[in-house]
N, C-alpha and C positions, 0 to 999 in steps of 0.2 A: 248943752245939747243932751237930750235924753235918749238913751239907747233902749229900744223896746225889749221887754222881757221875752225870752224864748223858752217855752216849756220843753223839757227833754224826756218826757214820759208820755205814754199814750193816755188819752182821756176821751170820754164820750162827749159829743157836742150837744146831746140832748139827754133825756132821761133814760134812754135805752142803753143798758150796759152791755158792751159786746162780749160774746163768749170768747174767752181767751183761746180756745181750741179752734175757733172759726176763722181767725185772722192771725197771720204771723208774717213778720218782715225781718229779713236779715240783709245787712249791707257789709260786704267784705272785699278786700282786706281793709282794716282800719288800724292805723293810718293807710291811705292809699296814695299811689303815685300817679300813673297815667290812667289806669283802668279801675273801675269800681263795679263790682257785681251786686245787683240788687235782686234778691230772691224773695218772693212772697207766695203765700198759699191762701186760697179762698175756699171755704167750704160751701159758700153760697154765691150765686152770681151777683154782680153789682158794678157800679161805676168806680173805677180806680183812677186816681191822679197821684203821681209821684213826681215831686219837684225837688230841686236842690236849691237851698236858700243860704244866703250869707249871714253873717253875725247881726246885720241890721234888719234881717227879715226879708230882704229883697230877693225875689226869685231870679236865679242865674241860669237855670236850665230846667226843661221839662223832660222827664224820662218816659212817663206813661200818662196818657189822658184818654181813656177809653172804657167802654163797657167790657167786662170780662165774665166768662163763665167760671164755674167752680174749677179749681185745679191749681197747679203750681207753675209759677212763671219765673223766668230769669231774664233780666235785662242788664246789659253792660254799658256803663257810662264811660266815655273817653274824655277825661279831663283836659288833655292837651288840645282837643278840638274846640274847647270853649274859652281858652286863654284865661284860665282861672288864676287868681293870685294864690300863693301858698298860704295856708292858714286853716281856720276852723269853719266848717260848713255844717248844715243840717239837711238830712233827707226828710221831707215832709210827705207823709203817706196819708192819703184821704181815701176812705171807702164809704160808699153809701148805697143803700137799696131801700126797699119798703120797710124793712125792720130795723136797720141800723144806720147811724151816721157816726163815723169814727175818724179821728185825726190822731196821728202819732208822729213824733219827731225822734230822729236818731242823730246823735252828734258824730261828725266825721272830721278827720284831719287830713288835709291835702299837703303832702310833703314833696320835697325835691328828690 
């Protein structure tokens, strides 16, 4: 059985290199128990999708999936509500607008 490779750094999905100052994502605490805070800042409006994926790349929860204006946003994920197994997960952060298409992964550990 082949396990898909998961990239743990941000990368552009097209030739547009994102401005590091225009997109930021923080997920804390890490490791997390029941609650995970996901904070992100946009300097330009665009479509934001933030999902939690397992080690096999399967999506287990959607935190955000909407158009956002420029600003700073904070969402709290409640792991106990999703009956997650303890272990390693990834936050998948997608941002796109007319100028940028960007995907970033952050590794997380869900503990007892």
